[in-house]
C-alpha positions as a printed NumPy array, in Angstrom:
array([[-65.557,  18.542,  -8.713],
       [-61.831,  19.832,  -8.347],
       [-60.712,  21.882, -11.248],
       [-56.97 ,  22.143, -11.854],
       [-55.269,  24.196, -14.174],
       [-52.334,  23.06 , -16.36 ],
       [-49.986,  24.638, -13.955],
       [-51.602,  22.779, -10.893],
       [-51.67 ,  19.413, -12.924],
       [-47.915,  19.915, -13.559],
       [-47.157,  20.44 , -10.023],
       [-49.354,  17.639,  -8.887],
       [-47.454,  15.394, -11.561],
       [-44.037,  16.478, -10.158],
       [-44.637,  15.768,  -6.574],
       [-45.747,  12.258,  -7.557],
       [-42.899,  11.736,  -9.553],
       [-40.651,  12.926,  -6.491],
       [-42.915,  10.356,  -4.474],
       [-42.087,   7.458,  -6.74 ],
       [-38.62 ,   8.097,  -6.942],
       [-38.082,   8.263,  -3.221],
       [-39.822,   5.024,  -2.799],
       [-37.563,   3.429,  -5.279],
       [-34.674,   4.571,  -3.558],
       [-35.684,   3.657,   0.007],
       [-33.71 ,   0.76 ,   1.55 ],
       [-36.165,  -1.861,   2.874],
       [-35.527,  -4.347,   5.594],
       [-34.677,  -7.161,   3.115],
       [-32.365,  -5.013,   0.916],
       [-28.77 ,  -6.558,   0.857],
       [-26.163,  -4.482,   2.888],
       [-23.037,  -3.194,   1.61 ],
       [-20.169,  -5.694,   2.021],
       [-18.533,  -4.909,   5.502],
       [-14.942,  -4.206,   5.393],
       [-12.954,  -5.729,   8.386],
       [-11.716,  -3.422,  11.136],
       [ -8.456,  -4.933,  12.202],
       [ -5.535,  -3.976,  10.251],
       [ -4.144,  -7.655,   9.633],
       [ -7.759,  -8.576,   8.226],
       [ -7.758,  -5.422,   6.025],
       [ -4.064,  -6.535,   4.61 ],
       [ -5.454, -10.119,   3.949],
       [ -8.585,  -8.552,   1.99 ],
       [ -6.399,  -6.341,  -0.287],
       [ -3.867,  -9.327,  -0.762],
       [ -6.511, -11.524,  -1.756],
       [ -8.423,  -9.354,  -3.927],
       [ -5.181,  -8.227,  -5.642],
       [ -4.253, -12.049,  -6.396],
       [ -7.816, -12.46 ,  -7.635],
       [ -7.521,  -9.566,  -9.948],
       [ -3.997, -10.459, -11.062],
       [ -5.384, -14.129, -12.024],
       [ -8.189, -12.941, -13.577],
       [ -6.148, -10.47 , -15.883],
       [ -3.698, -13.29 , -16.884],
       [ -6.431, -15.538, -17.658],
       [ -7.491, -12.891, -20.28 ],
       [ -4.231, -13.2  , -21.707],
       [ -4.282, -17.035, -21.939],
       [ -1.593, -17.112, -19.089],
       [ -1.534, -18.999, -15.563],
       [  0.187, -18.472, -12.211],
       [  0.279, -22.224, -11.896],
       [  3.412, -23.657, -10.198],
       [  4.934, -25.825, -13.011],
       [  8.252, -25.98 , -14.828],
       [  8.21 , -23.477, -17.634],
       [ 10.567, -22.95 , -20.63 ],
       [ 12.769, -19.699, -20.507],
       [ 10.326, -18.2  , -23.358],
       [  7.443, -19.057, -21.241],
       [  8.684, -17.706, -18.172],
       [  9.982, -14.372, -19.663],
       [  6.231, -13.995, -21.225],
       [  4.513, -14.698, -17.91 ],
       [  6.973, -12.075, -16.19 ],
       [  6.259,  -9.408, -18.75 ],
       [  2.427,  -9.952, -18.577],
       [  2.67 ,  -9.891, -14.678],
       [  4.919,  -7.066, -14.154],
       [  5.054,  -5.323, -17.506],
       [  7.799,  -4.593, -19.956],
       [  9.814,  -1.928, -21.508],
       [ 10.786,   1.498, -19.912],
       [  9.465,   1.807, -16.218],
       [  6.832,   4.325, -16.148],
       [  6.683,   5.061, -12.527],
       [  9.617,   6.405, -10.27 ],
       [  9.647,   7.895,  -7.126],
       [ 13.142,   9.247,  -5.901],
       [ 12.997,   9.174,  -1.861],
       [ 14.642,  11.78 ,   0.58 ],
       [ 17.204,   9.185,   1.32 ],
       [ 18.285,   9.405,  -2.207],
       [ 16.826,   5.943,  -3.406],
       [ 14.658,   5.492,  -6.424],
       [ 12.051,   3.109,  -6.781],
       [ 10.392,   2.304, -10.126],
       [  7.59 ,   0.085, -11.572],
       [  5.587,  -0.44 , -14.838],
       [  2.178,   0.533, -15.487],
       [  1.451,  -2.153, -18.167],
       [  1.403,  -5.338, -16.377],
       [ -1.439,  -7.454, -14.626],
       [ -0.245,  -6.589, -11.347],
       [ -0.509,  -2.841, -12.176],
       [ -3.857,  -3.31 , -13.908],
       [ -5.238,  -4.935, -10.458],
       [ -4.04 ,  -2.107,  -8.614],
       [ -5.569,   0.521, -10.83 ],
       [ -8.852,  -1.41 , -10.334],
       [ -8.548,  -1.221,  -6.492],
       [ -6.823,   2.068,  -6.163],
       [ -8.289,   3.9  ,  -8.955],
       [ -5.096,   6.093,  -9.534],
       [ -2.09 ,   4.027,  -9.895],
       [  0.259,   6.936, -10.13 ],
       [ -0.866,   8.398,  -7.058],
       [ -1.121,   5.277,  -5.082],
       [  2.423,   4.166,  -6.285],
       [  3.994,   7.474,  -4.782],
       [  1.916,   7.289,  -1.589],
       [  2.671,   3.723,  -0.918],
       [  6.479,   4.229,  -1.664],
       [  6.56 ,   7.136,   0.426],
       [  4.707,   5.656,   3.331],
       [  6.651,   2.647,   3.312],
       [  9.982,   4.22 ,   3.592],
       [  8.971,   6.794,   6.59 ],
       [ 11.043,   5.06 ,   9.239],
       [ 14.216,   4.545,   6.334],
       [ 13.716,   8.407,   6.   ],
       [ 13.707,   9.258,  10.08 ],
       [ 16.687,   6.715,  10.193],
       [ 18.841,   8.845,   7.526],
       [ 17.692,  12.036,   9.286],
       [ 18.88 ,  10.637,  12.688],
       [ 22.394,   9.657,  11.519],
       [ 23.17 ,  13.345,  11.117],
       [ 22.461,  14.4  ,  14.33 ],
       [ 25.485,  15.159,  16.515],
       [ 24.133,  13.352,  19.771],
       [ 23.9  ,  10.23 ,  17.434],
       [ 27.185,  10.423,  15.897],
       [ 28.939,  10.816,  19.28 ],
       [ 27.236,   7.708,  20.418],
       [ 28.107,   5.769,  17.444],
       [ 31.713,   6.624,  17.981],
       [ 31.508,   5.616,  21.486],
       [ 30.362,   2.076,  20.143],
       [ 32.848,   1.943,  17.606],
       [ 35.611,   2.269,  20.25 ],
       [ 33.851,  -0.181,  22.46 ],
       [ 33.615,  -2.912,  19.674],
       [ 37.174,  -2.294,  18.466],
       [ 39.782,  -4.403,  20.199],
       [ 42.753,  -2.412,  21.575],
       [ 45.473,  -2.185,  19.182],
       [ 43.589,  -3.352,  16.171],
       [ 41.408,  -1.819,  13.506],
       [ 37.696,  -1.866,  13.853],
       [ 36.485,  -5.557,  12.824],
       [ 33.891,  -5.308,   9.769],
       [ 31.397,  -7.626,  11.567],
       [ 31.688,  -7.201,  15.366],
       [ 30.803, -10.227,  17.386],
       [ 27.204, -10.142,  18.069],
       [ 27.388, -10.259,  21.749],
       [ 29.961,  -7.664,  21.822],
       [ 27.987,  -5.233,  19.431],
       [ 24.966,  -5.765,  21.741],
       [ 26.872,  -4.946,  24.807],
       [ 28.579,  -2.093,  23.552],
       [ 25.219,  -0.566,  22.274],
       [ 23.6  ,  -0.701,  25.886],
       [ 27.036,   0.527,  27.218],
       [ 27.583,   3.426,  24.708],
       [ 24.068,   4.655,  25.038],
       [ 23.62 ,   3.912,  21.402],
       [ 20.214,   2.019,  22.083],
       [ 18.927,   4.69 ,  23.925],
       [ 19.825,   7.557,  21.587],
       [ 18.51 ,   5.58 ,  18.432],
       [ 15.116,   4.856,  20.317],
       [ 14.801,   8.417,  21.397],
       [ 15.99 ,  10.28 ,  18.145],
       [ 14.187,   7.77 ,  15.852],
       [ 10.711,   8.597,  17.711],
       [ 11.195,  12.199,  17.346],
       [ 12.411,  11.898,  13.751],
       [  9.636,   9.717,  12.72 ],
       [  7.072,  12.27 ,  13.911],
       [  8.863,  15.13 ,  12.108],
       [  8.747,  13.118,   8.929],
       [  5.23 ,  12.064,   9.238],
       [  4.504,  15.83 ,   9.424],
       [  6.515,  16.754,   6.338],
       [  4.653,  13.773,   4.543],
       [  1.37 ,  14.632,   5.498],
       [ -0.03 ,  14.865,   2.115],
       [  1.239,  11.479,   1.172],
       [ -0.348,  10.131,   4.349],
       [ -3.676,  11.441,   3.454],
       [ -3.442,  10.058,  -0.119],
       [ -2.406,   6.868,   1.162],
       [ -5.311,   6.398,   3.631],
       [ -7.883,   7.701,   1.065],
       [ -6.772,   5.32 ,  -1.834],
       [ -6.662,   2.4  ,   0.854],
       [-10.034,   3.053,   2.202],
       [-11.17 ,   2.906,  -1.701],
       [ -9.45 ,  -0.018,  -2.424],
       [-10.874,  -1.919,   0.667],
       [-14.42 ,  -0.953,  -0.357],
       [-13.461,  -2.238,  -3.991],
       [-12.27 ,  -5.579,  -2.4  ],
       [-15.195,  -6.225,  -0.347],
       [-17.306,  -5.635,  -3.278],
       [-15.408,  -8.027,  -5.421],
       [-18.062, -11.403,  -6.212],
       [-16.654, -14.548,  -4.87 ],
       [-14.556, -16.394,  -7.554],
       [-16.632, -19.294,  -9.371],
       [-13.462, -21.422,  -9.268],
       [-10.737, -21.517,  -6.445],
       [ -8.04 , -19.237,  -7.211],
       [ -4.476, -21.019,  -7.334],
       [ -1.168, -19.858,  -7.523],
       [  1.868, -18.335,  -6.163],
       [  1.272, -15.478,  -3.61 ],
       [  2.482, -12.396,  -5.421],
       [  4.542,  -9.827,  -3.339]])
């Protein structure tokens, strides 16, 4: 008979427990796979939009409200707008390099849905606003370039009739021709590409946060259970 000391028995029990645990966590052939996230950008955008709408509808339902398209009294409409977008002072604010400031609430159903998907609403709001405005920031930087200013001056002379002030709204055909002849189109294309690369380098941290939180949201969106009833209502922007 095999004799075991208390220490030996303890080691055997520990090993057996480890084997049981490893067996419990092993994924067998019949185990359900994690929901797949689509690979295309358009499909990912659609997934996020659908998930956000679903969470907003659920949030409003919890408050006894609905997005159903029907005429509403002014008081009902104000109640729905406050529940959807939040009320009172706006807690989220980002001032861009262009000087523009973008604000939003943290307490509405839209904010709640985005918190469910992206995790950190403040980090996501800042990252999304900055990334969505990268081209505008590049264009603002481009407008200060002396080469761009010179091309713009040539375009202005081209669209201005002789002996007359520059028109507020030049004829579209004339404006297009002058943009080509003055070299403004070529300058804009070249400078915007270079400035956009510079801006993306300057906003590397926001871009990284944007990608990380978007990936998280895609996983969360894919894991949402199918709704028990069709989700109806206006599309949220």
